[in-house]
Steps between C-alpha positions, in 0.01 A plus 500: 500500500742387228377770263546762773855378567586515130362852477706611799815352344429675169441830682834462682680431171332801341615717792852360473504583128460865591842503671783597260744221584772628267502833681500333842794278404690799359443695822624199696817489286577866564406492868721201573784660305488803730476281809802289403710788370564688176689501272658184647306300760635381831537117485388469862185697427432287192526190717277652767231598249491164321782426254510134415757229562411136460649424841265752665195362319601152611533628856131591515501850347273406210370856449832593340381316189268800450649797686822491300309612189438845653867567579772612260876508491543866411360795309567352154342169599195683633473720190519209255238290677272799557519590131421141397207485744356826365538381140339158554279518807214736410406326172507152654311621806226648278475172308488269802359724769689608809427189707623263231797722423600490868468121488734489200752724676501296821510158330774621268698619800440166671636322192797736495573451870465122480740483206760697694446297818536170316783586258716786629765495769310493832698796635454723193262790580252595229282810469296660225167489324637381166390141558139615543535733200617206288186330630293784352672432167413134540137594566493706179622197305232286667227751413608504136506120488145484639366746241581288193324200347776286645787560743761597241290689245618826659842441341350595165513865611808719518423658838499175701814382320673822598388449858658154512822637350498780758464249783785293356717811463437598864595151615821506296580847635437377852743216446772744395462756780660416837278488808184442293305190602370342181376217718253745653403627155427154361309398814289814484438460128376143549293593806326791329434299185349207691291729722338662197488207258377232740296694757405854404436513123242239393544320166270589211379141490425280800785268594439165666853493641518854639395405853757222508772741387394750764520238773836370379662844480359600839646180647837575336512853642396379844767229494774742392388754760506234771853398407621862482362563850615163639801385290587198711750358249697822450830554681428853624175390668674207668777735611247722680336197658841376614570832672159497670483130591425442871717186527838393367351189340249704303766755405715216365214378281451845351877541458520177301205602281660842449831356382334246270293771336786750477751259348245309295596151618426262787855401602599803710747516788679746725705642212177597322389681815827692506460587131148625568624722784772646277249575226266673744789706636594613150136579430479713814816685395353562154764302316 
């Protein structure tokens, strides 16, 4: 029975490897671009189709951690990410197989989304596949590290060194361009690297600690995902709970937690509540 189950799983993976994931993702990019509007998308349509804000993820809309990677902020954004996907995706997909490549893409996007949810302003919307594409770059680095006699022997070659410099240059460029989320890029880079290095590309020599590392990293990702979806110590989550509280006493508890988190201290009073309301009014007015 066990042998039959293993054979069925292998057959399913083999079938999955026949699906060109890079092409499917590219089609999804273009399709969603037409649905949300070209050359400039409608913000309301982006929100409806899955753009990501940390406050929405924390309000139960966890799928935005993934759906945001298939949306883009305009024709140039779409063209740049599509070009990068075409340049990187096919070679990595041939090396890993389609099923593993899809796993890299999704885990990289999860890392990207978690980084944004945990670091960025909770009201800042984020779209784009660049976090997942940085994850593909991270997977390439992981594959090169696994091919050598030890983890860093790949640095003896010019190609891998150029790749690392290219990644660094993209991160620096992202830091200089407004409206680019380097947080998403770094999160995706780390997610894609860990997916390939720890789970998908086996080491040349058996490692006694690999299973422990796999368990630890899985626990870390699960913990971060849980907090992103249920950020009970963050002010925006407590604000939503305050608005939805069924009793005044419960609303007051959430209000106090909101103000403590927002102002970063425990000694809050009515003046802090007034300051919070002023800040939210300015935020709503775009100031």
